[in-house]
N, C-alpha and C positions, 0 to 999 in steps of 0.2 A: 357172308358179307366180307368184303375186302376193303382196302384203303387205297384211294387214288393218290396221285402225286401231290395234290394240295393238302393231304392229310385228313380229308373228310371221308366218312364212311360211304361205300358204294354198295348198294343192295341189289340182289338179283331182280326183285320186284320194286320198281321206283315209285315214289310218291304219286306221280302222275297217273299211275294205274288205278288210283281211287276213282277217277272219273269214269272210265269204261266199266269198272266194277258196279258202280251205282247205276249207270245207264242200262246194263244188262239186267241187274237185279230188279229195278223198277219197271223196265220195259217188259220183261217176261211176266212178272206178277200182275202189274197193273194192266197189261195188255189182255191177259186172259180174263181177269175180272171185269174189265171195261166192256169186253164183248158180251158178257152175260148181263151187264147193266144196260147197255145200249141196244142189244139185239137178243133179248131174253127168249123170244119165241123160236127163232132159227137155231140158236145155240142149244136150247133144251131139246128141240126136235132132233138135232144131229148127235149131240153128246150126252143128253140126259140131264136131269135136274141136278144142279150143283149142290154138293153137301160137303161136310168136313172130311169125308172119306173118298170123294170123287178124285179120279186120277188127275184131272186138270187142276183141282184145288191143291192137291199134293205137289204137283209140278210148280205151282205158284209159290207154295210155302218153301220149297227147296231152292227157289231161285237164287238166294244169296250164296248157297253152297255151289250151285251149278256155275254161277258167275265167277266165284273164287277159283274153281278148278280150271275154267277157261283162261282166266288171267294168268294163273301160275304156269300152265302149260305153254301159253304164249311167250312168257318171258324166260322160263328155265326148263321147259320140256318135262318129260316123264321123270327124270332123276330128281328134278326140283319138286315135282308133285310128291314123290316118295318121301323126301325129307320133310315137306310140309305136313304130310299125313302122320309122320312120326310124332308130331305134337299131340296126337291122341293118346300117346303112351307116357306123357309127362304127368306125373301124379304127386311129385314131391312138393310140399308146401307146409307152412306152419300148421300144427294140429288144430289151432283155433279155427281155421277155415273149415276143416272137416266138421268140427262141432257146430259151426254156423249152418252148414248145409243140412245137418240133421235137425236143426232147430227151425228151419224155414217154415215148416207146417204150422208152428205156433202162431205165426203172423196171420195165416189164413183163419185159424181157429179164433184168434182175437177179433178179426174183422167179422167173422160170422156171429160172434157173441154180440157185437155192437149192432149188427144187422137184425139180430133176433131170431135167427134160424139155426143156431148151434145145436139145439136139442130137438128141434121140430122137423128139420129136413130129413127125409128118409135116406138111407144108404142107397146110392144109385145103382147098385148091382145086386141081382137076385141069385147069382150063382158064382162059384169060384172060377169056372171057365170064362164067364163074361168079364169078370174082374181082370183076370190075367190077359185076356184078349185086349181089353181097353188099355192096360199098362203097356203091352207090347206095341200097340199102334201109336201110343203117345211117345214111346221111346224113339220111334223111327220117323216121327213127323216133325213137330215143332223144334226139338233140340238140334236138328240137322242145320237149322239156320246159323248156328254158331260157327260152322266152318267158314261162313262168310263174314258175319259181324265181328266176332272176336278173332277168328282165324286170320282175316286179312284186313278188314277196315280199321280195327282198333290199333294194330301196330303201325299202320300207315299214318293215322291221325296223330299218334304219339311222337312221330318224328317232327311234327310241326308244333304241337301243343303239349302243355303239361297234362298229366293224366286226368286231372279233374275237368279240364276243358274238353279234352278228347272224349271223356265219358259223357259229358253233357251234350256235346254235338252229336255223338253217335246215338245217344238215347232219343234225341229228337228225330233223327233220320229213321231210326228203328220204329218209333211210334207212327210216324207219318206213312211209312211203307205199308202199314196195316190198314190205312184209311179205306180203300175200296171194299174191304171185307165187311165194314160197318154199313155199307150202303146196299148190301146184297143179301136177300133172304136165303136161308139154307146154310149160311156160314156160322161158326160158333160166335163170332163177334157181332152178328146182327142184332142180338138181344142186349148188347152193352151200349154204354155211352162213350163216345170217342174221347172227349176231353179228359175225364179221369184216367182213361187208358193211356193217353199220351203222357200225362204227368207221371203215371206209374212207370211207363217205359223209361223215362229219364231217371227216376229213382233206382230202378233195377240196373240200369247201365252204370250208375255211380257205384252201386254195390259190387257188381261183377268186375269192374276195372281194377281195383286193388287186388282182388282174388286172382285175376289173370296175371298181373305183374308179379305177385308173390309166388306164383307157380311157374314163373319163367316162361309164360306164354302158353300154358296148357290149354288145349282145346277141350280135353276131357273134362276138366273141372267146370269150365263154362257150360259144357253140354249137360253135366249133372245138375248144375244150378238151374238151367233152363227147364230141365225135366221136373225138378221140384216145383217150379212155378206153375206147371200145367198138369201135375199129377192128378188123375181123375178121382183119387181117393179123397182129396182135401175138400172141405165144404165150400159152397158158393159164398164168397165174401164180398163180391163186387157191390159197390165201389169202395167199401169201407176198409178193405185190406190195403188200399193205396196209402192211407194215412200211416199205417204201421210200417209199410215198406219205406216211406219217407223218413220216419223216425229212425229206422234201421240204417238207412243211407247216410243220414246226418251223423249218426254215432260212428259208423264205419269210416266215413271221411275224416271225422275229427281224430279218431285213433290213428289213422294212416296219413295224417296231414302232411308229414314230411315228404313222403313218397308221392302223394297225390298232387302236391304243389310244385314238384320239381321233376324235370325230365331225366335226371341222372340215372335212375333205376327203372325207367319205363322200358318195356319190351317193344322193340321197334323192328324186329326181324320177322318177316313172313315165312321165309324159308331158312331153317337153321343150317349152319355150316355142317359139312360132313363130319367134322370132329365131334360135334354135339350128338350126332346120330350114333356114332360108335360108343360114346359115353352112355347114352340112353340104353343101348342094347346090352352093355355090360352090367348096368344097374338092374335091368330086367332079369338077366340071367342070375345075378347074385341074390335076388329076392324070391326066386322060384324055390318051392319046397324040394 
């Protein structure tokens, strides 16, 4: 980021880039799923039955990340992409946030207790290899979305809105983006109700926004938070876990109200300056054993 003659910040990726980012993200994901909804016979005959592990479904899930990479290369080339990806190595933040990430499963267990299946639902994996395989697939599937949502969209929104409003707006967009998956059998979302999911997406966006800002725009911590949300080990708590995530969101917003209501400390850079990259590399070397 540099400063123009009028004294206002000038970013490599401008705010207007949010429009093509959303067009590509929605166009790719909704286009793939719409074809399966409108033309189920031909699509199944050509590409096979859609499932959570189908390559086209994975492509749809990765659309926010794909869109972010396209936008960044368009505006700042491969050097800009390298600096953007360096945000996966940002891990410094207040220890309380790491404690929260470790405690996220308690919200699912609380929801399962209300649902009544905490002690009755069987463990979903019959062997250690099956468990490790499910965790590995989860790690490279849903959390990759964060390269787009928190990696690009949230910093852009925080240039215009205070973090609380940016989080609310992005949470709504994030939830609506999932809508076609609820209309199509074979997807994980097909067994869920959309309205609670949408409300939950807004709550989760409010939670991850102050984490994102406290970590100076870390994609890594947003990635880990997303993984905790879909970790296959946690019990099925739909839709009761939504209540507990909203409680957590309200508490976290209240604790971080000064930074959530003001733009002063919000992260607005998509591509860090080169000086930040050197500092990150030095910190990484210093923390190696």
